[in-house]
N, C-alpha and C positions, 0 to 999 in steps of 0.2 A: 366066573362061576358056573357050577356043573349044572347041567340041564336039570340033575334029580331035585338042588338047592330052589332052581330056581321055581320049578311047578309048586314045591311045598308052601313057599312064599304067597305064590298067588292064591293055591288053594285057600288058606290061612284069612288072607285080605277077602276072598269072597266071600268064604264066611262069615268074616266079620260085617262086612256091608249087608249079608241078609239080615242081621240082628238090628240095624238102624230102621227105626219107622218114624217118619214127621207125621204128626198128629195136629191138623189144623182145623179149629171148628169155625167155621162162617158168620156164626149169631153169635161171637163169643163179644166182640165189640157192643154190640146190641144188648146182650144180657148184662154186661158189666153196666154200662147207661142207667137201664131199667133199675139196678139193683140200686147203684151211686143216687137216681133219684127218687127213689123208696127211703133212702137213710136221709136223704135231705127231709122230705115230706115228716119223718118220723123224729126232724132234728137230731139227730144222730152221728156223732164224728163232726159234725159241723165246727170248725175252726174259724170262720169269716160272717161278719155283717154288715150286710149293705141294709141303707135307709134312705128313701125317696119318699117325699108327700106324706109323712107323717105313717110310713108304713115301715117295716122291717121283715129284712128277707135272712133266714140261715143259711149257708152253704160252706162249702168245701173250697178252700183257696187251689186246691189242684187244680181241681175241675175249670174254674174260673182264670187261672193262669194257662190254661193247656189251652183255650181256645181264645183269649184276650191279651193281648200287648201290653193293652192299659193295664189291665188285673196283675199281669205277670212283674210290670215296673214297681205297681202298687206295693205287692205283696214280698216282693222279692229285692225291695232296696231299703235304704235307711229312713223311709219316713214313718210317721207317726201309724199311717194304716199299715207298715209291715208289724209293728209292733204288736198293735192291737188288735189286729185283722181286722177293721172297723171301717168303711167307707161311706159317708152322710154326703148323699146328693141334695139337699133339700129340697127345696123347690124346681130345679134346676132341670130335675128328669121325672117324669110321670109315671105312678109306681106302677100301673099295669103295661107300660111298656117295658119298664125294668123286668116284670114279671114274664114276658114274653121273652126277653134276651135270654134268662134265666133256663126257660123252659126250653129253651134251643140248646143251650150247654149243657143238658144233663136228659135230652132228646134225640138232639140232630134235625127237629121239626120246629116249624112255625108258622101259623096259620096269619097270613099277609090278606090285607082287603084294602078298601077304598078308606076307610077309617082310620085303620092305622099303620099306612105305609108311608107317609111323611116320616110323621114321629120317629117310627121305627128306622128308617133311614137314615133321620139325625141322631139317635141313641147308636146306633150301630155305628156309624160315623166316629162318635164321641168315645164309645167305648171300645172303639178299633176291633168290632164284629165285623170286617170286612166282608164274609159271605153275606152276611143280612143287609149289610148296604147294598152291595153290588144285586142281590136278590129283590130287593126293592127298588131298584132303580130300572131293572129288568119292568118288573109290573107297571111302575110308573109311566114308560116307553109305550108300554101297549096300550095306556088311556091317557095319550095325550091330544088336545085338541085346542081348536083355536083360544077357546075358553080358557084353559088353564097353562096354556105355553109359555107366557110371561114368569107365573109363579114357579114352573118348573124350571124354567131355565135360572131364576136365582137361585132355587135350591140344588139345582145339580151342580151350578158354580161355587156356591158354597160349600159343597162336601164332593169336589173332585170325582163328579160321576160323567165320564167322557162321554160317553153314549147317550146317554139320557142330556147332556148339554146340547150335543151335535144336534141331536133332532128337534132340540128345544128350539135351538137359532135358527133350523133352518124354517119351523112353523112360523115362527115369529116375523120370519123375512118375506115368508111367502102370503100371510096374512096380515099384512101392516094396514092395510083400510079398516078393518075390524078393530084389530087390537088398540091402536091409537085414538080410541074413542073410549076407553076403556077406565074403570077406576086404578085397574094393576098396572097399567102405562105409567098413569102419572104418578103414580108411587116408585116408579124404579128410582134408583139410586142412580146420581149426575152421569157418573161415568159408562153406566148401562145403558142410557139413555143417549148419549151420545155414541158410543158405539153403534147401538140400532141404527141411528138416522143418520149416521155416516157410514152404512155400511154398504160395500158395491152392490150386494147383492137383493139389497131392499126392493121388493116391489112394488111399484108405484107411478101412474100414469105419468105424474110429471112430478115439479119439488110442490106443488101446493101444499099435499098433505103436507110433507115434512115440514115446511115452515108453519103451517098451523099446528102440528103435533109439536115442536119446540115450544110455539108461546104457550099452547094448554099446558105445561108441563111446567113450565115456570110461573103461567097464573094460579096454579096449584097450590103455591103457596109466595104469591109476590114477594114480601118481606125477606125470606130467607133463598130465595133462588136466585132474586133480582140480578144477582153477580155472576150467575153464571152463565143468561144470556148470551152473551158473545160467544161463549164455546158452542151453545146448543145452535146458535145460528152458524157457528163455521161449520156444520155440519150440512147447510141447506147449500145448494150449487145455486147460487143465486144468480148467474148467468140464465141457469134454466127456465128461470120467473118469466111469466110472458111480463111483458111492458106494461099493461092496461092493470094487472094485476100489483105490482111493483107502486103504480102511481095511486090507487086508490086503497092499497091496504097496506102497503110496507111503509110509505111515507107517512102516513098518517098516524102508524102504531106508536101511543104514547110512549112505550116502554123503548122503542127504539128510538125516537128524539128526544128522548131523556140525555141527561150528562152522561149518564153510564155506559151509553154505547155512542156517541156522538164518533168517536174517533175509532173505534173497535169494529163499528158495522155499518159505515156512514151510506146513509141514504137521501138522497136529495128531492124533496117536494118541488 
C-alpha cells in the first residue's frame, strides 16, 4: 500500500470520528421514572392491578417486573396473573406497605421509620424487593436493643438478613440475664430457645439462670411444651449446678420428677 493511499484512509477515518458524538443525559433515568409515576397516578397505560386489604393499585407490569423477580415471574409465566394482569394479596399484605413498595418502584425512594420498618422488610422479602429488605435490615440494626433483640432475631432468621441476625444473636447472648425474664423469651420457638440456652457464648455467671429459663419456657404452656423439657434441660450443664441447688430445687421440681423425665434427665432426691 502506497503512503498516499494510507494517508488518504487515515484522513477519512479521522473525518468520520469527528462526526460521532455520544450524548448522555445523566438525569434521564430520573425523568423517565417521574413520567412513569405520573402515568400511574393518572391510570394511563396501566396494564396490571394489585389488590391488598380492600384497596386497588393500577400500575405497569414492565415497571414491576423490572424491580421485582416476584412480579417478573407472576407476569411472565403461564399463571392466571400473567394473563389477567391482576394479583390479589387479600389480607396477607397491608395496603399501606404495598403502596410504599410501589412508590419505591416508581421513584427509587422510600421513607423507612420505626413504624413501618418490620412490615416493609417482610413485604420486601415476600415480593423480592431485595434492596428494600436489606435497607430495612440496616435500619433495624441501628436500633437494636436488649428490649427488642429477641424479636429482631426471629425476624432476621425468617427473612435471611445475615447482618441483622448476627448482631441480634450477639445482643441476646450478651444480655441473657435480662432477656430470659421477658415475654419474648417465653414465646420463642422451641428450636431457637434450645439454641440460645446451649450456646457456648451465652453470658451467665453459672448454670442456675439457664435451668430457670428452661423451666420458665416450658411453664409458659405446660401442656403443650412438657414433652420438650428433656431437650431444653439438655442445654443445661448439669455438672455446673451447685450441689445444694440440685438438692433443694432440681430434685423437687414436679416436672422433672414426673414420668416424662425420669429416664431422660434423672435427678435423685
